[in-house]
C-alpha positions as CSV (number, residue, x, y, z in Angstrom):
1,M,116.8,125.4,112.9
2,A,113.6,124.2,111.1
3,R,113.3,124.8,107.4
4,S,110.7,127.3,106.3
5,N,107.7,126.1,104.3
6,T,108.7,128.3,101.4
7,N,111.9,126.3,100.9
8,P,111.1,122.7,101.4
9,H,113.7,119.9,101.6
10,P,114.2,118.3,98.1
11,L,113.3,114.9,99.7
12,R,109.9,116.2,100.7
13,T,109.3,117.8,97.3
14,W,110.2,114.6,95.5
15,R,108.1,112.4,97.9
16,K,105.0,114.6,97.6
17,S,105.3,114.9,93.8
18,R,105.1,111.1,93.6
19,G,102.3,110.7,96.2
20,L,104.4,108.7,98.6
21,I,104.0,108.7,102.3
22,L,106.9,109.0,104.8
23,A,106.5,105.4,105.9
24,T,107.1,104.0,102.4
25,V,110.3,106.0,101.9
26,A,111.4,105.3,105.4
27,E,111.0,101.6,105.1
28,A,112.9,101.5,101.8
29,A,115.7,103.6,103.4
30,K,115.7,101.5,106.6
31,V,115.1,104.6,108.8
32,T,112.1,105.5,110.9
33,P,109.3,107.7,109.5
34,T,109.9,110.0,112.5
35,F,113.6,110.4,111.6
36,L,112.7,111.0,107.9
37,S,110.2,113.6,108.9
38,E,112.8,115.4,111.1
39,I,115.2,115.5,108.1
40,E,112.5,117.0,105.9
41,K,111.8,119.6,108.5
42,G,115.5,120.4,108.9
43,N,115.6,119.4,112.5
44,K,118.0,116.4,112.0
45,Q,120.9,115.9,109.7
46,P,121.7,112.3,108.7
47,S,125.1,110.9,108.4
48,L,126.5,110.7,104.8
49,A,125.9,106.9,104.9
50,T,122.2,107.4,105.9
51,A,121.7,110.2,103.4
52,D,123.1,107.8,100.7
53,R,120.6,105.1,101.8
54,I,117.7,107.5,101.6
55,V,118.8,108.7,98.1
56,Q,119.2,105.1,96.9
57,A,115.7,104.4,98.3
58,T,114.3,107.3,96.3
59,V,115.9,105.9,93.1
60,K,114.4,102.5,93.7
61,L,110.9,103.9,94.5
62,D,110.9,106.3,91.5
63,K,109.4,104.6,88.4
64,A,111.5,106.8,86.2
65,G,114.6,105.9,88.3
66,D,115.4,109.5,89.0
67,G,115.1,109.9,92.8
68,V,116.7,112.7,94.8
69,S,120.4,113.3,94.0
70,L,122.9,112.9,96.8
71,D,124.3,116.3,95.6
72,A,121.0,118.0,96.2
73,F,120.5,116.3,99.5
74,V,124.0,117.1,100.8
75,R,124.0,120.7,99.5
76,R,120.7,121.2,101.2
77,E,121.9,119.9,104.5
78,A,125.1,122.0,104.3
79,A,123.1,125.2,103.7
80,E,121.2,124.8,107.0
């Protein structure tokens, strides 16, 4: 089921707040922009290993080194 616009995925919130495009995050995480978009929409659920790669990419891309936490990412996917 797709996620509603009123409750966006933490990855999308993080990415938009930093002005990053899907392709940038996807390249850093070694996934396709399409797959990343489907995760943000709630249409796909990544494996734990892929979720970890995405989270690590957000940490590397974040100038403050914060990124999206794996806990927030996994809890979000589990609530779907």
